[in-house]
PLY file of the C-alpha trace (Angstrom):
ply
format ascii 1.0
element vertex 318
property float x
property float y
property float z
element edge 317
property int vertex1
property int vertex2
end_header
100.16 136.84 151.69
98.85 138.14 148.31
100.87 137.71 145.25
100.63 139.44 141.74
99.60 137.20 138.81
98.98 137.95 135.08
96.75 135.59 133.44
96.00 135.53 129.73
92.25 135.74 129.02
90.54 135.65 125.74
89.75 133.18 122.79
90.87 132.41 119.25
89.80 135.93 118.14
92.25 137.50 120.59
92.72 138.60 124.25
95.28 139.92 126.80
97.03 139.54 130.03
94.95 140.59 132.96
96.36 141.37 136.52
95.14 139.56 139.72
96.23 139.81 143.37
95.56 136.45 144.74
96.24 134.99 148.31
98.92 132.27 148.25
99.28 129.78 151.05
102.27 127.62 151.99
102.95 124.52 149.94
100.63 125.41 146.86
101.09 125.10 143.19
100.26 127.23 140.45
97.01 125.18 139.83
95.74 125.99 143.26
96.05 129.64 142.43
94.06 129.28 139.31
91.34 127.23 141.26
91.27 130.12 143.89
91.05 132.53 140.85
87.94 130.66 139.47
86.41 130.58 142.90
86.71 134.23 143.79
87.43 136.74 141.04
87.12 134.86 137.77
84.62 132.05 137.69
84.54 131.85 133.77
88.39 131.27 133.44
88.80 128.24 131.50
91.77 125.64 132.30
92.07 121.99 131.71
93.11 119.69 134.69
92.19 116.10 135.88
94.28 114.38 138.42
96.49 117.33 140.05
99.30 114.76 140.53
101.36 115.16 137.43
100.34 112.06 135.92
97.33 113.21 133.33
99.30 115.89 131.53
96.11 117.97 131.21
97.31 121.28 133.01
99.91 122.23 130.53
100.53 125.84 130.28
103.43 128.45 130.14
104.38 129.79 133.36
106.69 133.05 133.28
107.25 131.96 129.56
108.37 128.31 130.26
106.20 125.18 129.31
105.16 123.64 132.60
102.44 121.53 134.37
100.41 123.85 136.75
100.10 121.12 139.36
103.89 120.46 139.65
104.93 124.10 139.56
105.28 125.16 143.39
104.81 128.66 144.28
107.98 128.59 146.55
109.99 128.37 143.55
109.26 131.98 142.57
110.57 135.09 144.34
108.03 136.67 146.91
107.87 140.04 144.83
107.99 138.26 141.45
105.08 138.71 138.99
103.82 135.15 137.82
102.42 135.28 134.33
100.52 132.38 133.14
99.63 132.04 129.44
98.28 129.14 127.30
100.84 126.84 125.34
101.69 128.78 122.24
102.07 126.18 119.58
98.50 125.10 119.31
95.41 127.26 118.64
93.63 128.90 121.73
90.04 127.83 122.39
89.55 129.93 125.33
91.84 131.41 128.28
94.38 128.53 129.13
92.80 125.87 127.01
94.30 125.00 123.48
93.16 122.74 120.83
95.85 119.95 120.83
93.93 117.61 118.33
96.90 117.91 116.18
98.61 115.44 118.51
95.94 112.96 118.32
95.80 113.06 114.61
99.57 112.18 114.55
98.77 109.55 117.05
96.36 107.73 114.70
98.88 107.97 111.82
101.64 106.15 113.93
101.43 102.48 113.13
100.49 100.49 116.12
102.41 97.51 117.55
102.18 94.51 115.27
102.42 91.19 117.06
104.70 88.59 115.63
103.04 85.88 113.40
101.91 82.74 114.98
102.54 83.75 118.55
99.61 84.17 120.82
99.40 87.17 123.44
100.05 84.68 126.18
103.06 83.33 124.63
104.72 86.71 124.42
108.31 86.53 126.18
110.80 89.34 126.52
114.20 89.62 128.38
114.03 92.03 131.16
116.82 94.17 129.47
114.57 94.54 126.37
111.68 95.62 128.85
113.96 98.11 130.45
115.17 99.50 127.25
111.68 100.99 126.07
110.01 101.37 129.60
111.22 104.91 129.81
109.22 105.96 126.91
106.01 104.45 128.47
106.34 107.05 131.23
104.94 109.83 128.70
101.85 111.42 130.11
101.06 113.26 126.88
101.19 116.78 128.45
102.52 117.72 124.91
105.04 120.17 126.43
107.60 118.65 124.23
105.48 119.37 121.33
104.62 122.86 122.44
108.43 123.78 122.89
109.64 122.08 119.63
110.64 124.86 117.41
109.97 123.07 114.13
106.38 123.01 114.98
106.14 126.17 116.98
107.91 128.45 114.65
106.98 126.96 111.37
103.13 126.08 111.02
103.72 124.76 107.63
105.89 121.72 109.11
103.01 120.27 110.76
101.53 118.13 107.96
105.15 116.47 107.49
106.25 116.56 111.20
104.96 114.31 114.04
107.16 115.64 116.87
109.01 114.40 119.76
106.26 112.72 121.27
105.86 110.38 118.42
109.39 109.98 117.70
109.65 108.22 121.27
106.70 106.06 120.24
108.55 105.12 117.04
111.57 104.46 118.88
109.85 102.31 121.50
108.24 100.14 118.85
111.49 99.79 116.75
113.28 98.76 119.75
110.53 96.21 120.85
111.77 92.75 120.09
108.33 91.54 119.22
107.02 94.11 117.04
106.95 92.54 113.54
107.05 95.67 111.29
110.48 96.11 109.90
110.01 99.58 108.11
109.47 101.85 111.25
112.68 103.70 110.50
111.77 104.39 106.91
108.42 105.41 108.21
110.19 108.00 110.74
112.23 109.42 108.03
109.74 109.57 105.18
106.28 110.32 107.12
107.13 111.51 110.66
109.72 114.12 109.58
112.49 112.75 111.73
115.15 114.52 109.41
113.57 117.81 110.53
114.77 117.55 114.22
118.21 119.15 114.76
118.42 118.02 118.47
118.37 120.96 120.31
117.10 118.99 123.47
114.39 121.53 124.24
111.95 118.69 124.45
113.97 116.70 126.90
114.32 120.03 129.10
110.76 120.66 129.73
109.54 116.89 129.89
107.99 116.49 133.52
108.53 112.82 133.37
112.42 113.32 132.70
112.30 111.15 129.61
115.64 111.64 127.95
113.68 112.10 124.37
116.83 113.43 122.50
119.43 111.03 123.77
117.58 107.75 124.16
115.04 107.97 121.32
115.59 110.61 118.59
119.47 110.18 118.11
119.31 106.56 118.15
116.47 106.71 115.51
118.61 109.08 113.34
121.56 106.44 113.61
119.44 103.75 112.76
118.09 105.64 109.62
121.58 106.57 108.57
122.94 103.08 109.08
120.14 101.90 106.83
120.24 104.38 104.15
123.76 105.55 103.91
126.10 103.01 105.25
127.95 101.59 101.95
128.14 98.05 103.30
124.40 98.02 104.15
123.58 99.75 100.64
125.82 97.13 99.04
124.06 94.18 100.84
120.56 95.41 99.76
121.67 95.66 96.39
122.95 92.02 96.38
119.89 90.68 98.19
117.59 92.76 95.95
116.19 94.54 98.97
116.51 98.09 97.25
113.01 98.49 96.41
112.27 101.38 98.61
111.30 104.61 97.20
113.25 107.82 97.79
112.31 110.01 100.85
109.40 112.13 100.16
107.75 110.02 97.50
104.16 109.32 97.99
104.51 105.51 99.07
107.81 105.06 100.87
107.09 102.41 103.20
105.89 98.83 103.29
102.14 98.59 102.51
101.58 96.59 105.79
102.12 99.88 107.68
99.04 101.42 106.07
97.06 98.54 107.09
98.39 98.51 110.78
95.52 98.54 113.38
94.73 101.88 114.68
93.38 102.71 118.28
89.68 101.87 118.58
87.29 103.15 121.03
85.40 101.08 123.20
81.89 100.05 122.07
78.99 102.36 122.95
75.46 101.20 123.70
72.37 102.61 122.28
71.89 104.90 125.18
75.44 106.54 124.36
76.96 105.11 127.41
79.84 102.57 127.65
79.70 99.18 129.55
81.27 99.53 132.87
82.87 96.21 134.06
85.27 95.19 136.81
87.82 92.36 136.35
89.78 91.57 139.44
93.09 89.42 139.35
94.87 87.90 142.16
98.12 89.89 141.51
98.75 93.37 142.06
99.09 95.22 138.76
96.43 93.33 136.88
96.75 90.90 133.86
100.10 90.78 132.31
101.23 88.51 129.37
104.75 88.64 130.72
106.36 86.92 133.60
107.00 83.41 134.33
104.37 82.49 136.86
101.35 84.00 134.84
99.16 82.44 132.24
96.88 84.29 129.94
94.01 84.00 129.75
93.89 83.43 133.50
91.97 80.24 134.54
88.23 81.14 135.35
88.65 80.08 139.01
91.34 82.71 139.45
89.24 85.61 138.03
86.35 87.65 139.75
84.16 89.18 137.05
81.47 91.66 137.85
79.24 92.29 135.01
77.79 95.87 134.27
74.28 94.33 134.19
73.84 92.59 137.76
71.05 90.62 136.26
73.43 88.70 133.84
0 1
1 2
2 3
3 4
4 5
5 6
6 7
7 8
8 9
9 10
10 11
11 12
12 13
13 14
14 15
15 16
16 17
17 18
18 19
19 20
20 21
21 22
22 23
23 24
24 25
25 26
26 27
27 28
28 29
29 30
30 31
31 32
32 33
33 34
34 35
35 36
36 37
37 38
38 39
39 40
40 41
41 42
42 43
43 44
44 45
45 46
46 47
47 48
48 49
49 50
50 51
51 52
52 53
53 54
54 55
55 56
56 57
57 58
58 59
59 60
60 61
61 62
62 63
63 64
64 65
65 66
66 67
67 68
68 69
69 70
70 71
71 72
72 73
73 74
74 75
75 76
76 77
77 78
78 79
79 80
80 81
81 82
82 83
83 84
84 85
85 86
86 87
87 88
88 89
89 90
90 91
91 92
92 93
93 94
94 95
95 96
96 97
97 98
98 99
99 100
100 101
101 102
102 103
103 104
104 105
105 106
106 107
107 108
108 109
109 110
110 111
111 112
112 113
113 114
114 115
115 116
116 117
117 118
118 119
119 120
120 121
121 122
122 123
123 124
124 125
125 126
126 127
127 128
128 129
129 130
130 131
131 132
132 133
133 134
134 135
135 136
136 137
137 138
138 139
139 140
140 141
141 142
142 143
143 144
144 145
145 146
146 147
147 148
148 149
149 150
150 151
151 152
152 153
153 154
154 155
155 156
156 157
157 158
158 159
159 160
160 161
161 162
162 163
163 164
164 165
165 166
166 167
167 168
168 169
169 170
170 171
171 172
172 173
173 174
174 175
175 176
176 177
177 178
178 179
179 180
180 181
181 182
182 183
183 184
184 185
185 186
186 187
187 188
188 189
189 190
190 191
191 192
192 193
193 194
194 195
195 196
196 197
197 198
198 199
199 200
200 201
201 202
202 203
203 204
204 205
205 206
206 207
207 208
208 209
209 210
210 211
211 212
212 213
213 214
214 215
215 216
216 217
217 218
218 219
219 220
220 221
221 222
222 223
223 224
224 225
225 226
226 227
227 228
228 229
229 230
230 231
231 232
232 233
233 234
234 235
235 236
236 237
237 238
238 239
239 240
240 241
241 242
242 243
243 244
244 245
245 246
246 247
247 248
248 249
249 250
250 251
251 252
252 253
253 254
254 255
255 256
256 257
257 258
258 259
259 260
260 261
261 262
262 263
263 264
264 265
265 266
266 267
267 268
268 269
269 270
270 271
271 272
272 273
273 274
274 275
275 276
276 277
277 278
278 279
279 280
280 281
281 282
282 283
283 284
284 285
285 286
286 287
287 288
288 289
289 290
290 291
291 292
292 293
293 294
294 295
295 296
296 297
297 298
298 299
299 300
300 301
301 302
302 303
303 304
304 305
305 306
306 307
307 308
308 309
309 310
310 311
311 312
312 313
313 314
314 315
315 316
316 317
């Protein structure tokens, strides 16, 4: 049967909603409808997508005003006579049609200090208790769809907050690393407060509501980080202890340099090396255990012994 859709068409200079009557089959999702539109009536309709399995986060959009993944929104959830309105996520600038410029998020990712391994401990010597692994495993489920960033009113309604506010996606990153027993940086709480804008968040839980991975962003990441900041800065006993131990050298929030200098020198993500032809080498590394190489676990040594590794060089002649 045919259903009525209203799809936003336009670019940075402006646009409007256009009506389409599209055939809908049983079991289809909204992304299927967009593909059918591209194949039939609107071949120039721009839309990001990749996996169509709810794991890449590419097809973020707003469906009937709610931030969702197009590939995970089934048509059966709507009434048969309901008009489905599809628009781009509103917090970020529109490039074209349903595609927006989300580079803000990648800039914030580069500003977030990476995991700092403990001094004197080689990767193969990392050991964690299972309870510590499970504590931050939830935050690693993030697929970076940026729906939480899109629905966060601190960014959405106040563009001037963007320079000082990282958003919920990077609060869970800060919480994950702050809860990591092997991370050697001790100033992540101060960094979250002074540079990521943790204090701007008023825990409305809208980010948790739209998360397709059902990460409890507010309850398990943001609130614990706020509590840690309060303990560190405002608990009178902690304040007195820092005074006595002469650790009261941190500057006030908002000052130009508020965190340990080691944060600014923390390694940032680096891209893979690119050859003269502009392509990256492709190699395959096969391990005897499912899941690939892991520095964790009692029965795995790293690096693996050469006889246990099958390596296929990208250049067969080598």
